[in-house]
N, C-alpha and C positions, 0 to 999 in steps of 0.2 A: 402450643399451637400458634402460628402467626395469624393475627387478625387482619381483616380486610382494610381497616383503617391504617394499620402499620405499613401494609403493602403500598397503599396509595400515597403515603408520606415518604416513601423511599426516594432518595435523590435521583434525578434523571442521569443516566450514565453519559459520559462525555468521551468521544473518540477524537484522537489527533490523527489526521491523515496527511502525510506529506505528499506534495504534488497534487493537491486536490482541486486545482483550478480548471482542469480539462481532462479529457480521456477517461481512463479507468478510475483515476482518483475522484473526478467529478461524479461519475456514476456511483462509486462507492459512498461518497458523501451524501448524495441524494437518497440512495437506498437505505443508508443508516438512519437518516432523518425520517424516512417513511416508517421505519421500524421503531421509532420512539427514542432515538439517540440524538443528543446534541453534538455539534461538530466544531472542532477547531481544524481548519485546513491551512496548509502552507502553500506558498507560491514563490517562484524565483523572480520572474519578470512580469507575469500576466496579472497585474493588480486589478485591472478592470474585469477580467474574466473571473478572478477569484471573488470579487465583490458581487458579481452576478450570481455566482453559486450561493453565496451567503444569502442574497435576496430570495433565491428560489427555496432555500431551506426555511427561511423565515415564513414564506408563504405556506409552508407545510405545518406551521405552528411550533417549530423547533427553534432553538437558539443556535447561532453560528457566528464565528469570528474567523477572519483570514489574517494570517501573519506571514511576513516575508521570511524566507529561509533558503540558504544555499546549502544543500545537504552534502556538497563536496568540499565545504569549508569548515573543517573541524574546529578551527580557532573561533568561529562565530557561535558555537553551541552554548557557551556559557551565557552570552547575552540573550540568545534565543530562550534558554530555559528561564531566565529572569523575566522576559516578556511574557512567556507562557504562564508563569506563576501569577504575575500581575493580572493577566487576562482572566485566569480562573477566579481570582479574588473579586475582580470588578464585575464580571458577567455572571458568575455562578456562586459567589460568596463561599468558595471552597478553596482548598489548597492543592487538591490532587485530581487527576483525571483517571479514566478507567481503561481505555483501550488505545493501542498504538498500531497504526497501519503504515509500515514503511513501504510506500508506493513510489515515491519520486524516482525518476530515472532518465537516462538518455541512452541513445544507441550509437554504435559504430558498426558499419558494414565494411569490412576489408579482409582480404585473405591474410593468412598468417604471415606470408612473405612480404606483405605491404603494410602491415599494422605498425604504426610508429610508437615510439616510447611515450610520446605525449598523449596519444589516443589511449594507450594502455593505462597510463597513470590517471587520466580523467575517469575512465571506467572504474578503476580501483577506488578512487576518492568518492565517487557518487554511490556506487553499488555495493561496496564492501566496507571500506574504512568509514565512510559516512554512516552507514547503517549500524556498524559495530559501536562507534563512539556516540552517536546520537542516542541509541538505545541505552547505552551505559549512563549517559548524562541524565536521561529522563526517568530512569528507573526509580530514583528517590521521589519523584513526583507522581508515580503510579500507585493506585490502590492495590492492595493485596486482592487476589481473586480476579485480576484483570486478564486481558488478552493482548497478545502481540501477534500480528500477522505480517509476514514478510513476503513481498512479491518476488517470485522467481520467473521462470519461463519454460515453455515446452522444450526450448533449445538446450536445456540441461539434461533432457532425456534423449532426444534425437539430434542428429548433426546435420546442419546445412552449411555449405561452404560460405565463408565470409563472416561468420559469427563466433569464431573461436574465443576471442578475448571476452566478448560480452557473455557468452554462455559459461565461460570459466568463472566469472564473477557470480553468476547465478548458482552454479554448482557449489561455490563456497558459501553462499547465503543459505543453501539448504543444509549444509553441515553445521553452520553456525546456529541455525534455528534449533537443531536437535540439542546442541549444547546449552543453548538458552533455556530450552524446556527442562533439561535436567537440573540446571543450577537454580532456576526460578520456581521449581516445583514446591519447595518449602513455603513459598509465599502464595501458592495457589494460582500462579500466573501461567496460563497455557500459551504455547508458542507453536504456530503452524505456518505452513507455506502455501500460498496460492500460486499456481503456475499456469498462467494463461498460454494458449496457443497463439497463432497469428490473429491479430485483432485489427479491424479497420479504424485506426486513429491516425493522428499526425506524427506518431512515434516513428523515429527513423526517417523523417522526411515524408511520412505518409505513403511509403511505397506499397504496403499491402492494400491500402485503400485506393490509391490512385493508379497503380500499374495494373492494367487489365490482365496482362499475361501472368503476372505474379499472383494476382487474386484468383485467377482461374486454376493455376497450379495448386495453390493451397486448398481450394475448394475440392479439387479432384483427389487430394490426399487425405481428406477429412471424412470420417464415416457419415456425418450428418450432411455432407454435401455442400457446405457453404463456409465462408470465412466468418469468424466471430466478430461481434460488435461489443462496444463498451458495456452495454446493458446485459450482456451474457456474463459479465464478471462482477460488476458492482453488487448485485443482489446476493451473489455467493459470499462476497466479503462480509456483507451485512449479516448474513445468516450465521456466520462463524463468530459473531459477537453476541448472539442470543443465548439466553439461559439453556435452551434445549441442546446446544452443542458444547456444553461445558466439559464433557468427557472426551472430546477430541483434542489430542495433544501430540505434539512432535510428529505431525503428519504432513506429507506433501500431497496437496489436492490439485490435480491437474484439471483445468477447464479449457479443453482444446476442441471439444466436439468429436474427439477421437481421431487425432492426427497421427498418421504413420503407424497404424495398428498392425 
């Protein structure tokens, strides 16, 4: 039987959240900290915003570090992995982390007839190739029994004109997640997908947040009658990192408020 003293001495879990400086990533990082998890978050350009998130997490009594990462640049992953390992040693006196949230992303809104090869390639690099090879590179640094969460989109279930390329990447991520769950099962690592609906963030130029007509359209198509916000998603992500959800595996969990039912 496990004693209370051994439970209290268990190391605090550490989550790595890509794109954690703002939006859904920021919400997930703060929710994870609220639930007792330390955080490594990555950012591409928003160093000041990332450090502000770190400060907010530290106010909650948890440890946090922000590291730069371009998830669309596979060639940089070796250096990032080395930086991560050094960070784990210096801040947590450990070699491995526990949870990976592949959140970082970018959007393209263009009809199929107008989508350029450059736009398509950028989406592949960030949303598919980057997720695949970053996960591959970081698996040796993950503890057995850990969790991987990949961010998808409601657009992988329903279709809206202008999002074909983006949604195709998210559909691929959902398939990849099932394969990861199958192959990582022997290590006790669960892999799930969180698929947000339309959320009021600066994603895609902030259209859902700032375009009143689009916002009203989304709200009218949502069972709960409004557009989502970041804090509708972050706590869900954090909940899937808790011991109580250890038996949830290879699932797509949509958090859209009931869009297009």
